[in-house]
Every structure is written in C-alpha cells, then in structure tokens.
PDB file of N, CA, C and O in Angstrom:
ATOM      1  N   MET A   1      33.783  48.401  -6.697  1.00  0.00           N
ATOM      2  CA  MET A   1      33.840  48.015  -5.263  1.00  0.00           C
ATOM      3  C   MET A   1      34.087  47.035  -5.488  1.00  0.00           C
ATOM      4  O   MET A   1      35.255  46.751  -5.753  1.00  0.00           O
ATOM      5  N   PHE A   2      32.812  45.818  -5.478  1.00  0.00           N
ATOM      6  CA  PHE A   2      32.762  44.838  -5.699  1.00  0.00           C
ATOM      7  C   PHE A   2      32.870  44.337  -6.884  1.00  0.00           C
ATOM      8  O   PHE A   2      31.904  44.553  -7.615  1.00  0.00           O
ATOM      9  N   GLY A   3      34.235  43.382  -7.578  1.00  0.00           N
ATOM     10  CA  GLY A   3      33.474  42.778  -9.181  1.00  0.00           C
ATOM     11  C   GLY A   3      32.794  41.849  -8.573  1.00  0.00           C
ATOM     12  O   GLY A   3      32.543  41.568  -7.401  1.00  0.00           O
ATOM     13  N   HIS A   4      32.435  41.241 -10.055  1.00  0.00           N
ATOM     14  CA  HIS A   4      32.005  40.192 -11.130  1.00  0.00           C
ATOM     15  C   HIS A   4      32.713  38.802 -10.167  1.00  0.00           C
ATOM     16  O   HIS A   4      33.687  38.200  -9.713  1.00  0.00           O
ATOM     17  N   GLY A   5      31.468  38.931 -10.322  1.00  0.00           N
ATOM     18  CA  GLY A   5      32.079  36.522  -9.747  1.00  0.00           C
ATOM     19  C   GLY A   5      32.060  37.262  -8.077  1.00  0.00           C
ATOM     20  O   GLY A   5      32.341  36.161  -7.603  1.00  0.00           O
ATOM     21  N   SER A   6      32.006  37.798  -7.332  1.00  0.00           N
ATOM     22  CA  SER A   6      32.328  38.173  -6.086  1.00  0.00           C
ATOM     23  C   SER A   6      31.747  37.014  -5.320  1.00  0.00           C
ATOM     24  O   SER A   6      30.763  36.541  -5.887  1.00  0.00           O
ATOM     25  N   TRP A   7      32.176  36.250  -3.860  1.00  0.00           N
ATOM     26  CA  TRP A   7      31.197  35.308  -3.338  1.00  0.00           C
ATOM     27  C   TRP A   7      30.065  35.691  -3.112  1.00  0.00           C
ATOM     28  O   TRP A   7      29.297  34.730  -3.145  1.00  0.00           O
ATOM     29  N   MET A   8      29.204  37.297  -2.737  1.00  0.00           N
ATOM     30  CA  MET A   8      28.576  37.443  -1.814  1.00  0.00           C
ATOM     31  C   MET A   8      27.324  38.081  -3.408  1.00  0.00           C
ATOM     32  O   MET A   8      26.132  38.302  -3.195  1.00  0.00           O
ATOM     33  N   MET A   9      27.773  38.204  -4.410  1.00  0.00           N
ATOM     34  CA  MET A   9      26.620  38.187  -5.327  1.00  0.00           C
ATOM     35  C   MET A   9      26.629  37.391  -6.457  1.00  0.00           C
ATOM     36  O   MET A   9      26.028  37.879  -7.414  1.00  0.00           O
ATOM     37  N   GLY A  10      27.265  36.032  -6.669  1.00  0.00           N
ATOM     38  CA  GLY A  10      28.025  35.463  -7.510  1.00  0.00           C
ATOM     39  C   GLY A  10      26.987  34.778  -8.253  1.00  0.00           C
ATOM     40  O   GLY A  10      26.859  34.737  -9.477  1.00  0.00           O
ATOM     41  N   GLY A  11      26.096  34.122  -7.154  1.00  0.00           N
ATOM     42  CA  GLY A  11      24.904  33.368  -8.153  1.00  0.00           C
ATOM     43  C   GLY A  11      25.133  32.071  -7.901  1.00  0.00           C
ATOM     44  O   GLY A  11      25.585  31.671  -6.828  1.00  0.00           O
ATOM     45  N   TRP A  12      24.725  31.068  -9.230  1.00  0.00           N
ATOM     46  CA  TRP A  12      24.917  30.210  -9.622  1.00  0.00           C
ATOM     47  C   TRP A  12      26.698  30.558 -11.078  1.00  0.00           C
ATOM     48  O   TRP A  12      27.183  29.764 -11.884  1.00  0.00           O
ATOM     49  N   GLY A  13      26.922  31.380 -10.902  1.00  0.00           N
ATOM     50  CA  GLY A  13      27.866  31.222 -11.779  1.00  0.00           C
ATOM     51  C   GLY A  13      29.323  32.331 -10.991  1.00  0.00           C
ATOM     52  O   GLY A  13      30.215  32.966 -11.553  1.00  0.00           O
ATOM     53  N   GLY A  14      29.008  32.157  -9.562  1.00  0.00           N
ATOM     54  CA  GLY A  14      29.676  32.400  -8.957  1.00  0.00           C
ATOM     55  C   GLY A  14      30.871  32.051  -8.889  1.00  0.00           C
ATOM     56  O   GLY A  14      31.230  31.506  -9.933  1.00  0.00           O
ATOM     57  N   THR A  15      31.957  32.147  -7.822  1.00  0.00           N
ATOM     58  CA  THR A  15      32.799  31.996  -6.701  1.00  0.00           C
ATOM     59  C   THR A  15      32.843  30.500  -6.757  1.00  0.00           C
ATOM     60  O   THR A  15      33.633  29.749  -7.329  1.00  0.00           O
ATOM     61  N   MET A  16      31.338  30.158  -5.698  1.00  0.00           N
ATOM     62  CA  MET A  16      31.132  28.398  -5.554  1.00  0.00           C
ATOM     63  C   MET A  16      30.766  28.251  -7.232  1.00  0.00           C
ATOM     64  O   MET A  16      31.868  28.519  -6.752  1.00  0.00           O
ATOM     65  N   GLY A  17      30.503  28.151  -8.274  1.00  0.00           N
ATOM     66  CA  GLY A  17      30.434  26.693  -9.205  1.00  0.00           C
ATOM     67  C   GLY A  17      29.059  26.232  -8.974  1.00  0.00           C
ATOM     68  O   GLY A  17      28.305  27.031  -8.420  1.00  0.00           O
ATOM     69  N   VAL A  18      28.619  25.110  -9.297  1.00  0.00           N
ATOM     70  CA  VAL A  18      27.346  24.172  -9.704  1.00  0.00           C
ATOM     71  C   VAL A  18      27.562  23.345  -8.812  1.00  0.00           C
ATOM     72  O   VAL A  18      26.645  22.947  -8.094  1.00  0.00           O
ATOM     73  N   ALA A  19      29.206  22.792  -8.639  1.00  0.00           N
ATOM     74  CA  ALA A  19      29.038  22.069  -7.766  1.00  0.00           C
ATOM     75  C   ALA A  19      29.372  22.185  -6.297  1.00  0.00           C
ATOM     76  O   ALA A  19      29.732  21.304  -5.516  1.00  0.00           O
ATOM     77  N   GLY A  20      29.182  23.402  -6.113  1.00  0.00           N
ATOM     78  CA  GLY A  20      29.561  24.149  -4.711  1.00  0.00           C
ATOM     79  C   GLY A  20      27.785  24.254  -4.415  1.00  0.00           C
ATOM     80  O   GLY A  20      27.408  24.166  -3.246  1.00  0.00           O
ATOM     81  N   TRP A  21      26.773  24.440  -5.514  1.00  0.00           N
ATOM     82  CA  TRP A  21      25.774  24.553  -5.211  1.00  0.00           C
ATOM     83  C   TRP A  21      24.843  22.982  -4.201  1.00  0.00           C
ATOM     84  O   TRP A  21      24.334  22.636  -3.136  1.00  0.00           O
ATOM     85  N   LEU A  22      25.213  22.546  -5.657  1.00  0.00           N
ATOM     86  CA  LEU A  22      24.849  21.131  -5.038  1.00  0.00           C
ATOM     87  C   LEU A  22      24.939  20.472  -4.112  1.00  0.00           C
ATOM     88  O   LEU A  22      24.204  19.647  -3.570  1.00  0.00           O
ATOM     89  N   MET A  23      26.518  21.120  -3.806  1.00  0.00           N
ATOM     90  CA  MET A  23      26.571  20.408  -2.252  1.00  0.00           C
ATOM     91  C   MET A  23      25.882  20.962  -1.398  1.00  0.00           C
ATOM     92  O   MET A  23      25.046  20.338  -0.745  1.00  0.00           O
ATOM     93  N   MET A  24      26.090  22.113  -1.265  1.00  0.00           N
ATOM     94  CA  MET A  24      25.007  23.336  -0.297  1.00  0.00           C
ATOM     95  C   MET A  24      23.477  22.614  -0.366  1.00  0.00           C
ATOM     96  O   MET A  24      22.916  22.244   0.665  1.00  0.00           O
ATOM     97  N   ALA A  25      22.974  22.487  -1.478  1.00  0.00           N
ATOM     98  CA  ALA A  25      21.755  22.223  -1.265  1.00  0.00           C
ATOM     99  C   ALA A  25      21.917  20.457  -0.819  1.00  0.00           C
ATOM    100  O   ALA A  25      21.224  20.167   0.156  1.00  0.00           O
ATOM    101  N   LEU A  26      22.364  19.818  -1.145  1.00  0.00           N
ATOM    102  CA  LEU A  26      22.447  18.124   0.087  1.00  0.00           C
ATOM    103  C   LEU A  26      22.310  18.326   0.637  1.00  0.00           C
ATOM    104  O   LEU A  26      21.409  17.875   1.344  1.00  0.00           O
ATOM    105  N   PHE A  27      23.368  19.604   1.028  1.00  0.00           N
ATOM    106  CA  PHE A  27      23.603  19.224   2.807  1.00  0.00           C
ATOM    107  C   PHE A  27      22.106  19.792   3.883  1.00  0.00           C
ATOM    108  O   PHE A  27      21.610  19.372   4.928  1.00  0.00           O
ATOM    109  N   TRP A  28      21.824  20.835   3.025  1.00  0.00           N
ATOM    110  CA  TRP A  28      20.034  21.077   3.896  1.00  0.00           C
ATOM    111  C   TRP A  28      19.091  20.427   2.761  1.00  0.00           C
ATOM    112  O   TRP A  28      17.979  20.916   2.564  1.00  0.00           O
ATOM    113  N   ILE A  29      19.423  19.617   2.218  1.00  0.00           N
ATOM    114  CA  ILE A  29      17.993  18.539   2.426  1.00  0.00           C
ATOM    115  C   ILE A  29      18.645  17.290   3.626  1.00  0.00           C
ATOM    116  O   ILE A  29      18.157  16.361   4.270  1.00  0.00           O
ATOM    117  N   GLY A  30      19.825  17.826   3.483  1.00  0.00           N
ATOM    118  CA  GLY A  30      20.705  15.693   4.216  1.00  0.00           C
ATOM    119  C   GLY A  30      19.628  16.222   5.853  1.00  0.00           C
ATOM    120  O   GLY A  30      19.067  15.504   6.681  1.00  0.00           O
ATOM    121  N   LEU A  31      19.731  17.922   5.737  1.00  0.00           N
ATOM    122  CA  LEU A  31      20.002  18.363   7.469  1.00  0.00           C
ATOM    123  C   LEU A  31      18.246  18.026   8.207  1.00  0.00           C
ATOM    124  O   LEU A  31      17.754  17.637   9.267  1.00  0.00           O
ATOM    125  N   ILE A  32      17.820  18.462   6.883  1.00  0.00           N
ATOM    126  CA  ILE A  32      16.089  18.397   6.928  1.00  0.00           C
ATOM    127  C   ILE A  32      16.093  16.995   7.347  1.00  0.00           C
ATOM    128  O   ILE A  32      16.260  16.587   8.496  1.00  0.00           O
ATOM    129  N   LEU A  33      15.870  16.235   6.191  1.00  0.00           N
ATOM    130  CA  LEU A  33      15.236  14.905   6.199  1.00  0.00           C
ATOM    131  C   LEU A  33      15.649  14.363   8.563  1.00  0.00           C
ATOM    132  O   LEU A  33      15.050  14.047   9.591  1.00  0.00           O
ATOM    133  N   LEU A  34      17.035  14.641   8.026  1.00  0.00           N
ATOM    134  CA  LEU A  34      17.450  13.851  10.157  1.00  0.00           C
ATOM    135  C   LEU A  34      16.313  14.218  10.410  1.00  0.00           C
ATOM    136  O   LEU A  34      15.355  13.453  10.527  1.00  0.00           O
ATOM    137  N   ILE A  35      16.256  16.309  10.609  1.00  0.00           N
ATOM    138  CA  ILE A  35      15.402  16.808  11.825  1.00  0.00           C
ATOM    139  C   ILE A  35      13.667  15.819  11.803  1.00  0.00           C
ATOM    140  O   ILE A  35      13.008  15.490  12.789  1.00  0.00           O
ATOM    141  N   VAL A  36      13.278  15.513  10.027  1.00  0.00           N
ATOM    142  CA  VAL A  36      12.347  14.947  10.184  1.00  0.00           C
ATOM    143  C   VAL A  36      12.648  13.626  11.149  1.00  0.00           C
ATOM    144  O   VAL A  36      12.426  13.651  12.360  1.00  0.00           O
ATOM    145  N   TRP A  37      13.064  12.727  10.607  1.00  0.00           N
ATOM    146  CA  TRP A  37      12.936  11.389  10.961  1.00  0.00           C
ATOM    147  C   TRP A  37      12.692  11.087  12.425  1.00  0.00           C
ATOM    148  O   TRP A  37      11.971  10.286  13.021  1.00  0.00           O
ATOM    149  N   LEU A  38      13.790  12.274  12.882  1.00  0.00           N
ATOM    150  CA  LEU A  38      14.356  12.608  14.420  1.00  0.00           C
ATOM    151  C   LEU A  38      12.445  12.883  14.810  1.00  0.00           C
ATOM    152  O   LEU A  38      11.545  12.068  15.012  1.00  0.00           O
ATOM    153  N   VAL A  39      12.459  14.582  14.774  1.00  0.00           N
ATOM    154  CA  VAL A  39      10.886  14.374  15.472  1.00  0.00           C
ATOM    155  C   VAL A  39       9.770  12.588  14.991  1.00  0.00           C
ATOM    156  O   VAL A  39       9.130  12.070  15.906  1.00  0.00           O
ATOM    157  N   ARG A  40       9.754  12.240  14.223  1.00  0.00           N
ATOM    158  CA  ARG A  40       8.497  11.023  13.843  1.00  0.00           C
ATOM    159  C   ARG A  40       9.665   9.657  14.194  1.00  0.00           C
ATOM    160  O   ARG A  40       9.432   8.573  13.659  1.00  0.00           O
ATOM    161  N   SER A  41      10.418   9.747  14.755  1.00  0.00           N
ATOM    162  CA  SER A  41      10.644   8.130  16.074  1.00  0.00           C
ATOM    163  C   SER A  41      10.541   9.162  17.292  1.00  0.00           C
ATOM    164  O   SER A  41       9.330   9.096  17.502  1.00  0.00           O
ATOM    165  N   VAL A  42      11.000  10.003  18.157  1.00  0.00           N
ATOM    166  CA  VAL A  42       9.823  10.661  18.727  1.00  0.00           C
ATOM    167  C   VAL A  42       8.507  10.846  18.837  1.00  0.00           C
ATOM    168  O   VAL A  42       8.019  10.899  19.966  1.00  0.00           O
ATOM    169  N   VAL A  43       8.047  10.920  18.191  1.00  0.00           N
ATOM    170  CA  VAL A  43       6.648  10.781  18.330  1.00  0.00           C
ATOM    171  C   VAL A  43       6.001   9.434  18.421  1.00  0.00           C
ATOM    172  O   VAL A  43       5.325   8.883  19.289  1.00  0.00           O
ATOM    173  N   GLY A  44       6.517   9.021  17.005  1.00  0.00           N
ATOM    174  CA  GLY A  44       6.079   7.837  17.273  1.00  0.00           C
ATOM    175  C   GLY A  44       5.655   6.560  18.113  1.00  0.00           C
ATOM    176  O   GLY A  44       4.692   5.796  18.183  1.00  0.00           O
ATOM    177  N   THR A  45       7.596   6.843  19.054  1.00  0.00           N
ATOM    178  CA  THR A  45       7.239   5.670  20.584  1.00  0.00           C
ATOM    179  C   THR A  45       6.275   6.011  21.787  1.00  0.00           C
ATOM    180  O   THR A  45       5.858   5.233  22.644  1.00  0.00           O
ATOM    181  N   SER A  46       5.946   7.762  21.605  1.00  0.00           N
ATOM    182  CA  SER A  46       5.172   7.785  22.623  1.00  0.00           C
ATOM    183  C   SER A  46       3.639   7.561  22.426  1.00  0.00           C
ATOM    184  O   SER A  46       2.813   7.035  23.172  1.00  0.00           O
ATOM    185  N   GLN A  47       3.485   8.255  20.902  1.00  0.00           N
ATOM    186  CA  GLN A  47       2.729   7.158  20.360  1.00  0.00           C
ATOM    187  C   GLN A  47       2.085   6.488  19.968  1.00  0.00           C
ATOM    188  O   GLN A  47       1.056   6.697  19.325  1.00  0.00           O
ATOM    189  N   GLY A  48       2.880   4.891  20.483  1.00  0.00           N
ATOM    190  CA  GLY A  48       2.485   3.539  20.577  1.00  0.00           C
ATOM    191  C   GLY A  48       2.351   3.663  21.743  1.00  0.00           C
ATOM    192  O   GLY A  48       1.215   3.868  22.170  1.00  0.00           O
ATOM    193  N   ALA A  49       3.510   3.577  22.685  1.00  0.00           N
ATOM    194  CA  ALA A  49       3.093   3.673  24.288  1.00  0.00           C
ATOM    195  C   ALA A  49       1.855   4.143  24.874  1.00  0.00           C
ATOM    196  O   ALA A  49       1.380   3.640  25.892  1.00  0.00           O
ATOM    197  N   ALA A  50       1.216   5.311  24.104  1.00  0.00           N
ATOM    198  CA  ALA A  50      -0.151   5.163  24.615  1.00  0.00           C
ATOM    199  C   ALA A  50      -1.322   4.662  23.777  1.00  0.00           C
ATOM    200  O   ALA A  50      -2.384   5.158  23.402  1.00  0.00           O
ATOM    201  N   SER A  51      -0.860   3.763  23.665  1.00  0.00           N
ATOM    202  CA  SER A  51      -2.254   3.598  22.743  1.00  0.00           C
ATOM    203  C   SER A  51      -1.649   2.039  23.816  1.00  0.00           C
ATOM    204  O   SER A  51      -2.729   1.877  24.384  1.00  0.00           O
ATOM    205  N   SER A  52      -1.100   1.352  24.176  1.00  0.00           N
ATOM    206  CA  SER A  52      -2.102   0.029  25.204  1.00  0.00           C
ATOM    207  C   SER A  52      -3.047   0.634  26.039  1.00  0.00           C
ATOM    208  O   SER A  52      -2.544   1.248  26.980  1.00  0.00           O
ATOM    209  N   THR A  53      -3.834   0.639  25.998  1.00  0.00           N
ATOM    210  CA  THR A  53      -4.662   0.345  27.283  1.00  0.00           C
ATOM    211  C   THR A  53      -4.320  -0.113  28.461  1.00  0.00           C
ATOM    212  O   THR A  53      -3.114  -0.332  28.579  1.00  0.00           O
ATOM    213  N   ALA A  54      -5.347  -0.454  29.886  1.00  0.00           N
ATOM    214  CA  ALA A  54      -5.482  -0.442  29.454  1.00  0.00           C
ATOM    215  C   ALA A  54      -6.502  -2.027  29.764  1.00  0.00           C
ATOM    216  O   ALA A  54      -7.079  -2.011  30.852  1.00  0.00           O
ATOM    217  N   ARG A  55      -6.591  -2.536  29.418  1.00  0.00           N
ATOM    218  CA  ARG A  55      -7.460  -3.987  29.066  1.00  0.00           C
ATOM    219  C   ARG A  55      -6.336  -4.907  27.911  1.00  0.00           C
ATOM    220  O   ARG A  55      -6.017  -6.039  27.546  1.00  0.00           O
ATOM    221  N   ALA A  56      -6.124  -3.766  27.752  1.00  0.00           N
ATOM    222  CA  ALA A  56      -4.328  -4.918  26.625  1.00  0.00           C
ATOM    223  C   ALA A  56      -4.058  -5.158  27.202  1.00  0.00           C
ATOM    224  O   ALA A  56      -4.219  -6.339  27.510  1.00  0.00           O
ATOM    225  N   ILE A  57      -3.319  -4.252  28.014  1.00  0.00           N
ATOM    226  CA  ILE A  57      -2.274  -5.303  29.360  1.00  0.00           C
ATOM    227  C   ILE A  57      -3.228  -5.563  30.057  1.00  0.00           C
ATOM    228  O   ILE A  57      -2.814  -4.510  30.542  1.00  0.00           O
ATOM    229  N   LEU A  58      -4.232  -5.928  30.716  1.00  0.00           N
ATOM    230  CA  LEU A  58      -4.353  -7.043  31.532  1.00  0.00           C
ATOM    231  C   LEU A  58      -4.181  -8.008  30.645  1.00  0.00           C
ATOM    232  O   LEU A  58      -3.327  -8.820  31.002  1.00  0.00           O
ATOM    233  N   ASP A  59      -4.714  -8.240  29.537  1.00  0.00           N
ATOM    234  CA  ASP A  59      -5.638  -9.474  28.546  1.00  0.00           C
ATOM    235  C   ASP A  59      -4.095 -10.030  28.151  1.00  0.00           C
ATOM    236  O   ASP A  59      -3.863 -11.173  27.759  1.00  0.00           O
ATOM    237  N   GLN A  60      -2.946  -8.811  28.370  1.00  0.00           N
ATOM    238  CA  GLN A  60      -1.765  -9.545  27.944  1.00  0.00           C
ATOM    239  C   GLN A  60      -1.171 -10.440  29.111  1.00  0.00           C
ATOM    240  O   GLN A  60      -0.491 -11.467  29.113  1.00  0.00           O
ATOM    241  N   ARG A  61      -1.693  -9.650  30.080  1.00  0.00           N
ATOM    242  CA  ARG A  61      -0.545 -10.155  30.883  1.00  0.00           C
ATOM    243  C   ARG A  61      -1.148 -11.493  31.694  1.00  0.00           C
ATOM    244  O   ARG A  61      -0.304 -12.185  32.264  1.00  0.00           O
ATOM    245  N   TYR A  62      -2.792 -11.975  31.800  1.00  0.00           N
ATOM    246  CA  TYR A  62      -3.727 -13.212  31.978  1.00  0.00           C
ATOM    247  C   TYR A  62      -2.389 -13.891  30.875  1.00  0.00           C
ATOM    248  O   TYR A  62      -1.285 -14.167  31.344  1.00  0.00           O
ATOM    249  N   ALA A  63      -2.740 -14.093  29.314  1.00  0.00           N
ATOM    250  CA  ALA A  63      -1.803 -14.185  28.506  1.00  0.00           C
ATOM    251  C   ALA A  63      -0.492 -14.785  28.033  1.00  0.00           C
ATOM    252  O   ALA A  63      -0.175 -15.248  26.937  1.00  0.00           O
ATOM    253  N   ARG A  64       0.427 -14.596  29.584  1.00  0.00           N
ATOM    254  CA  ARG A  64       1.278 -14.754  29.521  1.00  0.00           C
ATOM    255  C   ARG A  64       1.347 -15.379  31.051  1.00  0.00           C
ATOM    256  O   ARG A  64       2.536 -15.475  31.355  1.00  0.00           O
ATOM    257  N   GLY A  65       0.636 -15.760  31.936  1.00  0.00           N
ATOM    258  CA  GLY A  65      -0.025 -16.552  32.959  1.00  0.00           C
ATOM    259  C   GLY A  65       0.635 -15.683  34.367  1.00  0.00           C
ATOM    260  O   GLY A  65       1.375 -16.324  35.113  1.00  0.00           O
ATOM    261  N   GLU A  66       0.328 -14.178  34.698  1.00  0.00           N
ATOM    262  CA  GLU A  66       0.932 -13.660  35.971  1.00  0.00           C
ATOM    263  C   GLU A  66      -0.260 -13.457  35.779  1.00  0.00           C
ATOM    264  O   GLU A  66      -0.262 -12.240  35.598  1.00  0.00           O
ATOM    265  N   LEU A  67      -1.914 -13.992  35.631  1.00  0.00           N
ATOM    266  CA  LEU A  67      -2.453 -13.342  36.578  1.00  0.00           C
ATOM    267  C   LEU A  67      -3.387 -14.627  36.601  1.00  0.00           C
ATOM    268  O   LEU A  67      -3.429 -15.267  35.550  1.00  0.00           O
ATOM    269  N   THR A  68      -4.301 -15.176  37.908  1.00  0.00           N
ATOM    270  CA  THR A  68      -5.216 -16.659  37.698  1.00  0.00           C
ATOM    271  C   THR A  68      -6.084 -15.680  37.119  1.00  0.00           C
ATOM    272  O   THR A  68      -6.110 -14.466  36.916  1.00  0.00           O
ATOM    273  N   ARG A  69      -6.965 -16.966  36.887  1.00  0.00           N
ATOM    274  CA  ARG A  69      -8.558 -16.624  36.126  1.00  0.00           C
ATOM    275  C   ARG A  69      -9.410 -15.467  37.029  1.00  0.00           C
ATOM    276  O   ARG A  69      -9.953 -14.436  36.632  1.00  0.00           O
ATOM    277  N   LYS A  70      -9.331 -15.964  38.228  1.00  0.00           N
ATOM    278  CA  LYS A  70     -10.125 -15.537  39.543  1.00  0.00           C
ATOM    279  C   LYS A  70      -9.653 -13.895  39.296  1.00  0.00           C
ATOM    280  O   LYS A  70     -10.401 -13.005  38.890  1.00  0.00           O
ATOM    281  N   GLU A  71      -8.502 -13.780  39.582  1.00  0.00           N
ATOM    282  CA  GLU A  71      -7.801 -12.610  39.747  1.00  0.00           C
ATOM    283  C   GLU A  71      -7.724 -12.091  37.481  1.00  0.00           C
ATOM    284  O   GLU A  71      -7.089 -11.044  37.605  1.00  0.00           O
ATOM    285  N   TYR A  72      -7.884 -12.178  36.432  1.00  0.00           N
ATOM    286  CA  TYR A  72      -7.997 -11.527  35.619  1.00  0.00           C
ATOM    287  C   TYR A  72      -9.678 -11.633  35.950  1.00  0.00           C
ATOM    288  O   TYR A  72      -9.942 -10.536  36.444  1.00  0.00           O
ATOM    289  N   GLU A  73     -10.541 -12.193  35.919  1.00  0.00           N
ATOM    290  CA  GLU A  73     -11.811 -11.520  36.360  1.00  0.00           C
ATOM    291  C   GLU A  73     -12.395  -9.649  36.865  1.00  0.00           C
ATOM    292  O   GLU A  73     -13.026  -8.739  36.327  1.00  0.00           O
ATOM    293  N   HIS A  74     -11.614  -9.933  38.359  1.00  0.00           N
ATOM    294  CA  HIS A  74     -11.813  -9.619  39.597  1.00  0.00           C
ATOM    295  C   HIS A  74     -10.964  -7.563  38.080  1.00  0.00           C
ATOM    296  O   HIS A  74     -11.548  -6.667  37.470  1.00  0.00           O
ATOM    297  N   MET A  75      -9.602  -7.925  38.266  1.00  0.00           N
ATOM    298  CA  MET A  75      -9.902  -6.850  37.536  1.00  0.00           C
ATOM    299  C   MET A  75     -10.602  -6.497  36.129  1.00  0.00           C
ATOM    300  O   MET A  75     -11.579  -5.748  36.104  1.00  0.00           O
ATOM    301  N   LYS A  76     -10.299  -6.819  35.466  1.00  0.00           N
ATOM    302  CA  LYS A  76     -11.273  -6.751  34.123  1.00  0.00           C
ATOM    303  C   LYS A  76     -12.477  -6.134  34.775  1.00  0.00           C
ATOM    304  O   LYS A  76     -12.519  -4.940  34.479  1.00  0.00           O
ATOM    305  N   LYS A  77     -13.823  -6.624  35.826  1.00  0.00           N
ATOM    306  CA  LYS A  77     -14.689  -5.774  35.944  1.00  0.00           C
ATOM    307  C   LYS A  77     -14.697  -4.489  36.515  1.00  0.00           C
ATOM    308  O   LYS A  77     -15.588  -3.642  36.568  1.00  0.00           O
ATOM    309  N   ASP A  78     -13.528  -4.499  36.936  1.00  0.00           N
ATOM    310  CA  ASP A  78     -12.846  -2.973  38.252  1.00  0.00           C
ATOM    311  C   ASP A  78     -12.423  -2.372  36.642  1.00  0.00           C
ATOM    312  O   ASP A  78     -13.574  -2.013  36.395  1.00  0.00           O
ATOM    313  N   ILE A  79     -11.950  -2.138  35.859  1.00  0.00           N
ATOM    314  CA  ILE A  79     -11.485  -1.545  34.946  1.00  0.00           C
ATOM    315  C   ILE A  79     -13.031  -1.142  33.555  1.00  0.00           C
ATOM    316  O   ILE A  79     -13.347  -0.260  32.756  1.00  0.00           O
ATOM    317  N   SER A  80     -13.450  -2.276  33.977  1.00  0.00           N
ATOM    318  CA  SER A  80     -14.718  -1.742  32.663  1.00  0.00           C
ATOM    319  C   SER A  80     -16.751  -1.342  34.067  1.00  0.00           C
ATOM    320  O   SER A  80     -17.980  -1.377  33.991  1.00  0.00           O
ATOM    321  N   SER A  81     -15.831  -1.094  34.864  1.00  0.00           N
ATOM    322  CA  SER A  81     -16.930   0.078  36.279  1.00  0.00           C
ATOM    323  C   SER A  81     -16.371   1.487  35.983  1.00  0.00           C
ATOM    324  O   SER A  81     -16.777   2.459  36.620  1.00  0.00           O
TER     325      SER A  81
END
C-alpha cells in the first residue's frame, strides 16, 4: 500500500531529505527560542517594577526635588513604622 520512501514513513532518507529535516528542525528551534524570549521579557518587566520599594521611590522623589526635606522626613517615618 505505502511504497518505500512514503512521506509518512520516510525517515531521514524519505521524500523530505536531509535539507527538509534541517529546515524543520531550525523552524522549531527558532519558535521555541522566540517563546522563551517572550516569556523572559514579560517576566523581567514585572519583576523589575515589583523590586522598587517604597523607600527607594521616596529617595528618588527627594533626589529629583519633588519633596521638601520636611515632607521627606515625615514620609520616611511613616514608611518605617
């Protein structure tokens, strides 16, 4: 029914040939790498935002001049208690 070299049972020497198998392997490797990169980029941005503590944000605001020294000290005391 199925002759030698049929596409279902071809293996490395079938109709696809080595170049076809190599292209298919490269496609799947590329797809897997793309998925890994996307997951890492999404997880990386969410972890970066979560790592900012209230104290670090307060220090940055004070350094930029958004807060007076009195406001800074008051807020710092509120955070630490």
